[in-house]
Every structure is written in structure tokens, then in C-alpha cells.
N, C-alpha and C positions, 0 to 999 in steps of 0.2 A: 898670475894671481892678480886679484883686484883687492885693493884696500881703500876704503872710504874712511876719511879721517876729518877731524876738525880740531883746531887749535884755538884755545880761548885765553887771551892774555888777561890776567887779574892784576888789580891794583893800579890800573891806569886811567880810571874814570869810566863813565857810562858808554862812550863811544869807542869801539874797539875796531872798526871797520879798516882804518888805515894799517893797523898792525896785521890784521888777517890778510889784508892785501898783500903785505911782504911775504907771508907764507905761501900765497898762491903765485906769487912772482917766481919763487924759487922752484915750485913743482913745474910751472909753464917752461922756465929755463932748462929744466932737467932734459927735455926732449922725449920724455916718456908720454904715452898717451894719457890723457887726464881730462876730467870734466869736472867744473864747479857749479854747484847749485847754492840755494839759500842756506843750507845747513852743513853740507860736506863737500870736500874735494875727493874725487876718486881717481886713483892713480893705478895703471896697469904695467906690469912687468915681473921680473924675477924678484924673489924675496930679497936679496941682498941690496939690489938697486932702488927697489921700492922703499925699504926701510932706511936706506941712506938719504934718500930724497926727503922722506918725513923727517928725520933728524935734522937735516939742513933747515928745513921749513920751521921747526919748533925753535933751533938755535936763532933764526932770523927774529923770530918773535921775542924769544928770551932776552935778547940783546937790548930790548927797550921795555920790558916788563919785569916786575920783581917776581913774579910767579905765573906759570903757564900750566893750564890743563890740556890734556890731549885725549881724545875719544877716537877709537878707530874699530872697524869692523873688517875682517879678511876673508876672501873666499879664495881658498887654495885648491886649485884644480889643475894638476899637471896635465899638459898637452893640448890645453884649450888656449887658443889665440884670439884676439880682438873681442874678448868677452865684453868690454866695455860697451860696444856697439851691439854686438850680437844678442846680449840679453834684453836690451830695449827693444830691438827690432822684432824679437820673438814676441813680446807683449803687444806691441803694435800691429803684428799680424792677427794676433788672437782678438784684439779689440775691433779690427776691421771684418772679423768673421771668416778669416781664412785658416 
């Protein structure tokens, strides 16, 4: 499964980048395939392991913020591997006219 999520600390001022970086650090340390862009971090794996990593990422932010919001979107497709790269590669091939 793929899960794209974002964690937003509230009540810590205008700049939240340092706390968001803590969430991303947790994801990268997990060893699961992942990708971070300007809006979301996407993680690939089995349900329990992905959700555990997201919880750890939220907990890391919540340790420094009085309130945290989480947005996520999941693509649950049993039997599909490496969707993190495969979906993007499919689009790139289409854009290249293949």
C-alpha cells in the first residue's frame, strides 16, 4: 500500500519546517520506501508497518507541539510492489509519448 501523509504542528509559530523535518526523519529511519515533496511524504509497505511509522512520525512532532493535524490518503492494492516508483514511471512514459 501507499500512504501519502502530512503532519502539521499547530501552536508553535509560523515556521513549522523544523518539526516537519522530525517527522520525515522518522520515516526515513524506518527503512520503508518513501518520498517527500513539498506537500506530502509517501510511504510504501504493509498496512501495520506503514501506520506504525506514521504514528511514530506524529508522536515525534507532538512531543514539541501542543496540537498536531494529520492528513493522509491511502492506495490499498494487494499484490502490487514498488508502486512508489511504478506509478510515476508510467506517467513519465505517457508524457514521453510511449
